[in-house]
C-alpha positions in Angstrom: -75.0 -9.1 32.0 -72.0 -11.3 30.1 -68.6 -11.8 31.7 -67.0 -9.4 29.3 -69.2 -6.7 30.0 -68.8 -7.4 33.7 -65.3 -7.2 33.3 -65.2 -3.9 31.1 -67.6 -2.2 33.7 -65.1 -3.3 36.6 -62.2 -2.3 34.5 -63.7 1.2 34.1 -64.7 1.6 37.7 -61.1 0.6 38.8 -59.4 3.0 36.3 -61.8 6.0 37.7 -60.5 4.8 41.1 -57.2 5.7 40.2 -55.4 2.2 39.8 -52.6 2.5 37.6 -52.7 -1.1 36.0 -56.4 -0.7 35.5 -55.8 3.0 33.9 -53.2 1.1 31.6 -55.6 -1.8 30.6 -58.9 0.6 29.9 -56.7 3.1 28.0 -55.7 -0.1 25.5 -59.2 -1.2 25.4 -60.3 2.2 24.4 -57.6 2.4 22.0 -57.9 -1.0 20.2 -61.9 -1.4 20.6 -61.5 -5.1 20.9 -64.0 -5.6 23.8 -65.5 -2.4 23.9 -66.4 0.6 21.7 -63.4 2.1 20.2 -62.5 5.8 21.4 -59.2 7.0 20.9 -60.0 10.4 21.9 -61.0 9.2 25.4 -58.1 6.7 25.3 -55.8 9.8 25.1 -57.7 11.1 28.0 -56.7 8.0 30.1 -53.0 8.4 29.0 -53.0 11.8 30.3 -54.4 10.6 33.5 -51.8 7.9 33.8 -48.8 10.4 33.0 -50.2 12.8 35.7 -49.9 9.8 38.2 -46.2 9.3 36.7 -46.9 6.0 34.8 -44.0 5.4 32.3 -46.1 3.1 30.1 -48.7 5.9 29.9 -46.1 8.3 28.9 -44.9 6.0 26.0 -48.3 5.2 24.8 -49.0 9.2 24.7 -45.9 9.6 22.4 -47.4 7.3 19.9 -50.9 8.8 19.9 -49.5 12.2 19.5 -48.3 10.5 16.0 -51.7 9.2 15.4 -54.3 11.5 16.4 -54.9 15.1 14.9 -54.4 18.5 16.7 -58.0 18.7 16.8 -58.7 15.2 18.7 -55.9 16.0 20.8 -57.2 19.3 22.0 -60.7 17.4 22.5 -58.7 14.8 24.6 -57.1 17.4 26.7 -60.3 19.3 27.2 -62.0 16.0 28.4 -59.1 15.2 30.9 -59.3 18.3 32.2 -62.9 18.5 32.8 -62.9 15.2 34.7 -59.6 15.5 36.5 -58.4 19.1 36.9 -60.6 21.5 39.1 -61.2 25.0 37.0 -58.9 27.0 39.5 -56.0 24.3 38.8 -55.9 24.5 35.1 -52.9 25.8 33.1 -52.2 27.0 29.5 -50.2 23.9 28.5 -52.1 21.3 30.4 -49.2 19.5 32.0 -50.0 18.1 35.3 -48.3 15.8 37.9 -49.2 14.5 41.0 -46.9 15.2 44.1 -46.0 11.4 44.0 -45.4 11.3 40.3 -43.4 14.7 40.5 -40.9 13.1 43.0 -40.6 9.8 41.0 -39.8 11.8 37.9 -37.2 13.9 39.6 -35.6 10.8 41.3 -35.5 9.1 38.1 -33.3 12.0 36.3 -32.6 15.0 38.6 -30.9 16.6 35.9 -33.9 16.7 33.7 -36.2 19.1 35.5 -36.2 21.8 38.1 -38.7 21.9 41.1 -39.7 25.4 41.9 -41.8 26.1 45.2 -43.8 29.0 44.5 -45.2 29.6 48.1 -44.5 32.3 50.2 -41.2 32.6 52.1 -42.7 31.8 55.4 -44.5 28.7 54.2 -41.5 27.3 52.6 -39.3 27.8 55.7 -42.1 27.1 58.4 -44.0 24.3 56.9 -41.4 22.7 55.1 -40.3 22.0 51.5 -39.0 19.6 49.1 -35.1 19.5 49.7 -34.3 20.1 46.0 -36.9 22.8 45.2 -36.1 26.3 44.7 -38.3 28.8 46.4 -39.5 31.7 44.2 -42.9 32.8 45.4 -45.3 33.7 42.9 -47.2 36.2 45.4 -45.6 37.7 48.5 -47.2 38.8 51.8 -48.3 42.6 51.6 -49.6 45.1 54.3 -52.3 47.2 53.4 -52.6 49.9 56.2 -55.5 52.1 57.0 -55.9 54.5 59.7 -57.9 52.1 61.7 -56.4 48.9 61.2 -53.6 47.3 58.9 -54.8 44.3 56.8 -52.5 41.5 55.7 -52.9 40.0 52.3 -51.0 38.7 49.3 -49.8 40.5 46.2 -48.2 39.2 42.9 -44.5 39.2 42.9 -43.7 41.8 40.4 -40.0 39.9 40.3 -41.2 36.3 39.8 -40.7 36.0 35.9 -37.5 37.8 36.1 -36.2 35.8 39.0 -37.1 32.5 37.0 -35.4 33.7 34.0 -32.2 34.5 35.8 -32.1 30.8 37.3 -33.7 28.7 34.2 -33.7 28.8 30.7 -37.0 28.7 28.6 -36.0 25.3 27.1 -35.9 23.8 30.9 -38.4 21.5 32.4 -40.0 23.2 35.2 -42.4 21.5 37.9 -44.1 24.0 40.2 -45.5 23.2 43.6 -47.3 25.4 45.9 -49.7 24.4 49.0 -52.3 22.4 47.0 -52.2 23.3 43.4 -53.8 26.8 42.8 -50.8 29.2 43.0 -48.6 26.5 41.0 -51.3 26.7 38.2 -51.3 30.6 38.1 -47.6 30.5 38.0 -47.6 28.1 35.3 -49.6 30.3 33.1 -47.6 33.1 33.8 -44.3 31.3 32.8 -46.1 29.9 29.9 -46.9 33.5 28.7 -43.2 34.2 29.4 -42.2 31.5 26.6 -41.3 28.7 29.0 -42.6 25.6 27.0 -42.8 22.8 29.7 -44.2 23.7 33.0 -46.0 21.0 35.1 -48.1 22.1 37.9 -48.3 19.6 40.9 -52.2 19.2 41.3 -52.2 18.2 45.0 -49.2 20.2 46.1 -47.3 20.2 49.2 -49.6 19.6 51.7 -52.7 18.5 49.9 -56.0 19.2 49.3 -58.2 20.1 52.2 -60.5 17.4 53.7 -64.3 18.2 52.9 -66.7 18.9 54.1 -65.5 20.3 57.3 -66.9 18.5 60.3 -67.6 15.3 58.3 -66.0 11.9 59.1 -62.7 12.9 57.6 -62.5 16.1 59.3 -59.0 16.2 61.4 -57.4 13.6 59.3 -54.4 14.2 57.2 -55.0 14.8 53.4 -55.0 11.8 51.2 -52.7 13.5 48.7 -49.9 16.1 48.4 -46.0 15.8 48.7 -46.0 14.9 52.5 -48.5 12.3 52.1 -46.5 10.6 49.4 -44.0 10.0 51.5 -41.4 12.0 49.4 -38.4 13.8 51.0 -39.0 17.1 52.8 -37.3 19.1 55.2 -37.2 22.5 57.2 -33.4 22.9 56.7 -32.5 26.0 54.3 -29.8 26.0 51.8 -28.8 29.3 50.5 -28.7 28.7 47.0 -32.4 27.4 47.0 -34.2 30.3 49.1 -35.5 33.3 47.6 -33.6 36.4 48.0 -35.3 39.4 46.1 
């Protein structure tokens, strides 16, 4: 194996490992095709990966690529990105995703340009903590399904979710949705996209992060490797009247 092919292989593996500098360089290699086979669709996929991690350079590259690639090529790239990085039950209609770390950095850089909505239940928002700037608008609420023998607790769709969001935010606003680990936020993003909201991000690792699997393995009992809390983004138990949900 030549030194160039060894470097390309190392760069590819480093990008797959999530290192931002490697993602940027691997993107450039794929886009330009100087030391590896040119593949602009694959390059676009890695730009999306960089954007999800909050990389400004990747976002700028994406803006240029949007002017270069066809709609069909962009659709192919988004499909590759989702199949590689986004579990099926965390996918949205718009294909806009952020890690918790990236969501906080994006808000920190320009708080007025976006709104963070915590779509977990009121109990989760208050008892497990929340981002201090996040509005709580549950996409599902706790429901009781009583039977003569024993009542059963469960969750049901919040019929006032869309109307509550519309009362607070314009359809042109940039919304960033967060739940426990990225499933409910994806569902909520789909609902809002259908309701006319054009820019709705889902935080793929959520507030508490993905569960450690498999249970009973060497990582069992350790904190998740991702999520808002693990990203050292600010969070609190303190409730602010203007942010809490009031149906």
